[in-house]
C-alpha positions in Angstrom: 11.7 -15.1 11.2 14.6 -17.0 9.3 12.1 -19.4 7.5 10.4 -16.4 6.0 13.5 -14.0 5.5 16.5 -16.4 5.8 19.5 -13.6 6.5 22.1 -13.5 9.1 21.6 -10.5 11.8 25.0 -9.3 11.0 24.1 -8.4 7.4 23.3 -4.8 8.1 23.2 -4.2 4.7 20.0 -6.0 4.0 18.6 -3.7 6.4 19.9 -0.9 4.4 18.3 -1.9 1.3 15.3 -2.3 3.2 15.5 1.3 4.6 16.3 2.6 0.7 13.1 0.8 -0.8 11.1 2.5 2.1 12.4 5.8 1.4 11.9 5.6 -2.3 8.4 4.3 -2.3 7.3 6.6 0.5 9.1 9.6 -1.2 7.0 8.9 -4.3 3.8 8.5 -2.2 4.2 11.8 -0.8 4.7 13.3 -4.2 1.8 11.6 -6.3 -1.5 12.4 -7.2 -4.6 10.4 -8.7 -6.0 9.9 -12.2 -8.9 8.6 -13.8 -9.0 4.9 -13.0 -8.1 5.6 -9.3 -11.0 8.1 -9.3 -13.2 5.5 -10.2 -11.9 2.9 -7.7 -12.1 5.5 -4.9 -15.9 6.0 -5.7 -16.3 2.4 -5.7 -14.9 1.6 -2.4 -16.4 4.3 -0.3 -17.2 2.2 3.0 -20.2 4.3 4.0 -22.3 2.6 1.3 -23.7 -0.6 1.3 -22.1 -3.8 -0.4 -25.1 -3.9 -2.9 -24.1 -0.4 -3.9 -20.5 -1.3 -4.0 -21.3 -4.0 -6.4 -23.1 -1.4 -8.9 -20.6 1.1 -8.8 -18.0 -1.7 -9.4 -19.9 -2.8 -12.5 -20.1 0.9 -14.0 -23.0 2.4 -12.2 -21.1 5.8 -11.2 -23.8 8.2 -11.8 -22.6 9.7 -14.9 -22.5 6.6 -17.3 -21.5 3.3 -17.4 -17.6 2.4 -17.4 -17.3 -1.1 -15.6 -14.0 -2.5 -13.8 -12.7 -5.6 -15.7 -10.5 -7.1 -12.8 -12.1 -9.3 -9.9 -13.8 -7.5 -7.4 -12.3 -9.1 -4.6 -9.5 -6.7 -4.0 -11.8 -3.7 -4.2 -13.9 -5.3 -1.1 -10.6 -5.8 0.8 -9.8 -2.0 0.2 -13.2 -1.0 1.2 -12.7 -2.5 4.6 -9.0 -1.2 5.1 -10.8 2.4 4.2 -13.4 1.5 7.0 -11.1 1.2 9.6 -8.4 3.6 8.3 -10.6 6.6 7.0 -11.9 7.2 3.8 -9.3 9.2 2.0 -7.3 9.2 -1.2 -4.0 8.9 0.6 -5.0 5.9 2.8 -6.1 4.1 -0.4 -2.8 4.5 -2.0 -1.4 3.3 1.3 -3.1 0.1 1.0 -1.1 -0.8 -2.3 1.9 0.8 -0.8 1.9 -1.7 2.0 2.0 -4.7 -0.4 4.6 -2.9 -2.6 6.9 -2.9 0.4 6.0 -6.3 1.8 7.0 -7.9 -1.9 10.4 -7.2 -0.9 10.5 -10.0 1.5 9.1 -12.9 -0.6 11.6 -11.6 -3.4 14.5 -12.0 -1.0 13.3 -15.4 0.1 12.4 -16.5 -3.4 15.7 -15.7 -4.8 17.4 -17.2 -1.7 15.5 -20.6 -1.9 16.6 -20.9 -5.5 19.7 -19.6 -5.7 21.5 -18.6 -2.5 22.6 -15.4 -0.7 24.6 -13.8 -3.4 21.4 -13.9 -6.0 19.3 -12.8 -3.0 21.1 -9.5 -2.5 21.7 -8.6 -6.1 17.8 -9.4 -6.8 16.8 -7.4 -3.4 18.7 -4.2 -4.6 17.5 -4.0 -8.3 13.7 -4.8 -6.9 14.1 -2.1 -4.3 15.1 0.5 -7.1 12.9 -0.7 -10.0 11.0 2.2 -10.8 7.9 0.4 -12.2 7.5 -1.3 -8.7 7.9 2.1 -7.2 5.1 3.3 -9.5 2.9 0.5 -9.2 3.1 0.3 -5.2 1.5 3.9 -5.3 -1.3 3.4 -7.6 -4.8 2.7 -6.2 -5.2 -0.5 -8.3 -4.6 -4.2 -7.6 -1.2 -4.5 -9.2 1.2 -4.4 -5.8 -1.4 -6.9 -4.3 -1.1 -9.6 -7.1 2.6 -9.3 -7.1 3.1 -9.9 -3.5 0.4 -13.0 -3.5 2.2 -14.4 -6.7 5.5 -14.3 -5.1 4.2 -15.9 -2.1 2.5 -18.7 -4.0 5.5 -19.6 -5.8 7.5 -20.1 -2.8 4.6 -22.1 -1.5 4.7 -24.3 -4.5 8.4 -25.0 -4.0 8.1 -25.7 -0.4 5.5 -28.5 -1.5 8.2 -29.7 -4.0 10.6 -30.2 -1.0 8.0 -31.5 1.4 5.2 -33.7 -0.4 3.6 -34.8 3.1 2.7 -31.5 5.0 -1.2 -31.5 4.8 -1.3 -28.1 6.3 1.0 -26.7 3.6 -1.2 -28.4 0.9 -4.3 -26.6 2.2 -2.5 -23.2 2.5 -1.3 -23.5 -0.9 -4.8 -24.2 -2.4 -6.2 -21.5 -0.5 -3.7 -18.9 -1.6 -3.8 -20.2 -5.1 -7.7 -19.6 -5.2 -7.2 -16.2 -3.4 -4.7 -15.1 -6.3 -6.5 -16.9 -9.1 -9.7 -15.0 -8.0 -7.8 -11.5 -7.7 -6.3 -11.5 -11.2 -6.9 -14.2 -14.1 -3.8 -13.4 -15.7 -2.0 -15.4 -12.7 -3.4 -18.6 -14.6 0.1 -18.3 -16.4 2.0 -18.7 -13.5 0.2 -22.4 -13.4 1.0 -23.2 -16.8 4.8 -22.5 -16.1 4.6 -24.5 -12.7 3.0 -27.3 -14.8 6.0 -27.4 -17.1 8.3 -27.1 -14.4 7.0 -30.2 -12.2 6.6 -32.5 -15.1 10.2 -31.9 -16.2 11.2 -31.9 -12.6 9.4 -35.4 -11.8 10.7 -36.8 -15.0 14.1 -36.1 -14.2 13.6 -37.2 -10.8 11.2 -40.4 -11.4 8.9 -39.1 -8.9 5.0 -39.4 -8.7 2.7 -36.9 -10.0 -0.6 -37.8 -8.4 -0.6 -35.4 -5.4 0.3 -32.4 -7.2 -2.2 -33.4 -10.1 -5.1 -33.6 -7.7 -4.2 -30.4 -6.1 -4.0 -28.7 -9.4 -7.2 -30.2 -10.3 -8.9 -29.1 -7.1 -7.7 -25.6 -7.3 -8.9 -25.2 -11.0 -12.5 -26.8 -10.3 -13.0 -24.5 -7.0 -11.9 -21.4 -9.3 -14.3 -22.0 -11.9 -17.0 -22.7 -9.5 -16.1 -19.2 -7.2 -15.7 -17.2 -10.7 -18.1 -18.7 -13.5 -20.0 -15.6 -13.7 -16.8 -13.3 -13.8 -15.0 -15.6 -16.3 -18.3 -15.8 -18.4 -18.5 -12.2 -18.7 -15.0 -11.6 -19.6 -14.5 -14.5 -22.1 -17.5 -12.8 -24.2 -15.4 -9.7 -24.6 -13.6 -9.3 -28.1 -11.6 -6.0 -27.3 -9.6 -4.7 -24.2 -7.9 -1.4 -23.9 -4.3 -2.9 -25.1 -3.9 -4.1 -28.4 -0.9 -6.1 -29.6 1.4 -3.6 -31.2 4.5 -4.7 -33.2 6.3 -2.2 -31.1 5.7 -4.9 -28.1 8.4 -7.1 -29.8 11.4 -4.7 -29.5 10.9 -4.5 -25.8 8.6 -7.1 -24.3 7.6 -4.8 -21.6 11.1 -4.3 -20.6 11.1 -0.6 -21.4 8.0 -0.3 -18.8 9.1 -3.0 -16.3 12.5 -0.9 -15.6 11.2 2.5 -15.9 13.1 3.8 -19.3 14.4 2.9 -22.5 18.2 2.7 -21.6 17.4 0.4 -18.5 14.9 -1.5 -20.2 17.5 -2.1 -23.1 20.1 -3.2 -20.5 18.2 -5.6 -18.7 16.8 -7.0 -22.0 20.3 -7.4 -23.5 21.2 -9.5 -20.1 18.0 -11.6 -20.5 18.5 -12.3 -24.1 22.4 -13.1 -23.7 21.6 -15.6 -20.7 18.6 -17.1 -22.8 20.7 -17.8 -25.8 23.9 -19.0 -23.9 22.2 -21.6 -21.7 19.2 -22.5 -24.2 19.4 -26.2 -23.6 19.8 -25.9 -19.8 17.1 -23.0 -19.7 14.6 -25.7 -21.5 15.2 -28.8 -19.8 16.7 -29.1 -16.3 16.0 -29.7 -12.9 17.6 -26.4 -12.0 14.8 -24.3 -9.4 15.5 -21.2 -11.3 13.8 -22.8 -14.2 10.3 -22.4 -12.6 10.9 -18.7 -13.2 11.8 -19.0 -16.8 8.9 -21.3 -17.3 6.5 -18.8 -16.0 8.1 -16.0 -17.6 7.9 -17.5 -21.3 4.3 -19.2 -20.4 3.0 -15.5 -19.6 4.8 -14.2 -22.6 3.3 -16.7 -24.8 -0.2 -17.0 -23.4 -0.7 -13.1 -23.7 0.5 -12.9 -27.0 -1.7 -15.8 -28.1 -5.0 -14.4 -26.2 -4.1 -11.2 -27.9 -3.9 -12.7 -31.4 -6.9 -14.9 -31.2 -9.6 -12.8 -28.9 -8.3 -9.4 -27.5 -5.6 -7.5 -26.8 -4.4 -7.8 -23.3 -0.7 -6.3 -23.8 -0.1 -4.2 -20.8 3.0 -4.3 -18.2 0.5 -3.9 -15.5 -1.5 -7.1 -16.2 1.8 -8.9 -15.9 3.5 -7.6 -13.2 3.9 -10.6 -11.6 6.6 -11.7 -13.9 9.1 -8.5 -13.3 10.3 -9.7 -9.8 10.9 -12.9 -11.5 12.8 -11.7 -14.4 15.0 -9.8 -11.9 15.8 -13.1 -9.9 16.5 -15.0 -12.9 19.0 -12.4 -14.3 20.7 -12.2 -10.9 20.9 -15.8 -10.8 22.6 -16.3 -14.1 24.8 -13.3 -13.8 26.5 -15.0 -10.7 27.9 -17.6 -12.9 29.5 -15.5 -15.5 33.4 -15.2 -15.2 33.4 -11.3 -14.5 30.4 -11.5 -12.5 31.5 -9.0 -10.0 32.1 -6.4 -12.5 29.0 -7.0 -14.1 26.9 -6.9 -10.8 28.4 -3.7 -10.2 27.8 -2.1 -13.5 24.1 -3.4 -13.2 23.5 -1.9 -9.8 24.9 1.4 -10.7 23.1 1.4 -13.9 19.7 0.9 -12.0 21.0 3.7 -9.1 21.2 6.1 -12.2 18.0 5.1 -13.7 15.9 5.7 -10.6 17.7 8.8 -10.1 17.2 10.4 -13.5 13.5 8.9 -14.3 12.0 8.7 -10.9 9.1 11.1 -11.4 8.9 9.8 -15.3 5.7 7.8 -14.9 4.1 7.4 -18.2 0.5 8.6 -16.7 0.7 12.4 -16.0 -1.7 12.8 -12.8 -3.7 16.1 -12.6 -1.9 17.9 -9.7 -4.9 18.2 -7.3 -3.2 18.9 -4.4 -1.4 21.5 -5.8 -4.8 23.3 -6.6 -6.0 22.8 -3.1 -2.8 24.0 -1.7 -3.1 27.4 -4.0 -6.8 27.9 -3.5 -6.1 27.5 0.4 -4.4 30.8 0.4 -7.1 32.9 -0.5 -10.2 34.3 1.0 -13.0 31.6 0.4 -13.2 27.8 1.0 -16.0 27.3 -1.6 -15.6 25.8 -4.8 -17.7 25.2 -7.6 -17.4 22.5 -10.1 -19.1 21.2 -13.3 -17.7 17.7 -13.2 -18.8 14.0 -12.7 -19.7 12.8 -9.5 -16.4 10.4 -9.7 -13.9 13.4 -9.9 -15.8 15.6 -7.4 -15.6 12.7 -4.9 -12.0 12.0 -5.8 -11.1 15.6 -5.0 -12.9 16.1 -2.0 -11.5 13.0 -0.5 -7.9 14.4 -0.1 -6.8 14.7 3.7 -5.6 18.3 2.5 -9.2 19.2 1.3 -10.8 18.0 4.5 -8.2 20.0 6.7 -8.8 23.2 5.3 -12.9 22.6 5.7 -13.5 23.0 1.8 -16.9 22.7 0.4 -18.0 22.0 -3.1 -21.0 23.2 -5.0 -21.8 20.5 -8.0 -23.4 22.9 -10.4 -25.0 20.6 -12.5 -27.3 19.6 -9.5 -27.1 23.2 -7.3 -27.4 26.7 -8.0 -24.5 28.9 -6.4 -25.7 30.9 -3.6 -22.6 32.4 -2.4 -20.9 35.7 -3.1 -17.5 34.5 -3.8 -16.5 31.0 -5.4 -13.5 29.3 -6.9 -14.7 27.6 -10.3 -12.4 24.1 -10.5 -12.5 22.7 -13.8 -10.7 19.6 -15.4 -9.4 20.8 -18.8 -8.0 18.6 -21.3 -5.9 16.7 -18.5 -2.8 15.2 -19.8 -3.4 11.6 -19.2 -6.4 12.1 -21.6 -4.8 14.0 -24.5 -0.8 13.9 -23.9 0.8 17.0 -24.9 -1.8 18.2 -27.3 -3.0 21.5 -27.3 -6.7 22.0 -27.4 -9.0 24.8 -26.9 -10.8 25.2 -23.3 -13.2 22.5 -22.9 -17.0 23.6 -23.1 -18.1 22.5 -19.7 -15.3 24.9 -18.3 -17.0 28.0 -20.1 -20.0 27.7 -17.9 -18.9 30.4 -15.3 -17.8 32.6 -18.1 -21.2 32.6 -19.6 -22.9 33.3 -16.2 -24.0 37.0 -16.1 -24.3 36.7 -12.4 -20.7 36.4 -11.7 -17.6 38.2 -12.8 -14.1 36.9 -12.8 -11.7 38.5 -10.1 -8.7 36.0 -10.3 -6.9 33.0 -12.0 -4.9 30.3 -10.9 -2.6 28.7 -13.9 -2.0 25.1 -13.1 -1.8 22.4 -15.8 -4.7 20.3 -16.5 -7.1 22.6 -14.9 -9.1 25.8 -15.6 -9.2 27.6 -12.2 -10.8 31.3 -11.7 -12.4 32.9 -8.9 -15.8 34.7 -9.6 -17.6 37.3 -7.5 -21.5 37.8 -7.8 -22.4 40.9 -9.7 -24.2 43.6 -7.2 -27.5 44.3 -8.9 
């Protein structure tokens, strides 16, 4: 256990930090709904359908149009089989991501301890446990927390190989983990650029041979290309993505998103820039183990900027979430060498606590409050809902545990007539994740029941993002 997570049993404060991260992540878990990207994911990973149909849905065939997923499919299939054993519920899909978000705490501590020692490990763990972006992404039904966890493990294994170059089992584990990581998220190629810089400098300073690592790197690259060649060809043809390079990126370098707010992002960016300039020579050319983090961070920023300029915009903090814990560890390491480091550590931790308190629910994507809708309707006298929505949305709505518990039924009025006398009409109306705070007229799809002469309105519930009315059949 100590090899994986090296701390003394008497260090109860480590257990306290673990408890804090569990409480924060689960509290957010209990108060979060899903949005468009997650609805697509839920629809794709239905464990009751064949793998062939899963592939079709993954590449965009969702019944209401074509919108393919652009990340590799490995995580989707892993999630599908997780839901097969735990139950096909939206909450369980979120739990899958949450597990990796929680588990990431351990390699963060291990990596910080391995690179810098116990003091850095404690500081890094506290900041990581409080980090809002990690909390938010650990609860999103996307592969981001999965990628972060395995990226950290990959770097730890790399350092172990540097320390022990004769362990064959370690080499095999590293190769397999590397292929899994790259096949899960191609942006993690930037980790390999950073590690390449590191071992070239490290081996030059130590006057050691490079052959073993070069062979491993070549083998990993070849196996990755062979396994993922169709995916790579498909995406290298794309000349646009959802996130273009804007001038505003150079103001914050994702720190605003990484740390959950403009104030906290500004504080962390100030620390990072100060330590970067202060030790510029040592940061670039040194065999200090912490430099591997710096090389990966700089390689990641350099490559996403270059690709965005030359090919297509890939400037999204979610795409490179794996550098966030590295930034935290790097700053934590550097701060321990400052003259007034105790005062600065207290300031840094206090700032993160206040930031978490004030911005906890300030996730930039406002999710439609589906559970609130279900709860409000459950207080009334019918369990029949009518919807004029996509299959993807209806599937996501009906896969909440509360929906199942209340025995609700949905009539898709695109396909079926309403044959009951009393029904709640639930329509997704200008959701905030799509329109922001703009005010628009009611969508035409939400007016379909108002125009139905066979029904009259008898009640209404007002909830953001929704148009909800109860209708009763007109007696002839």
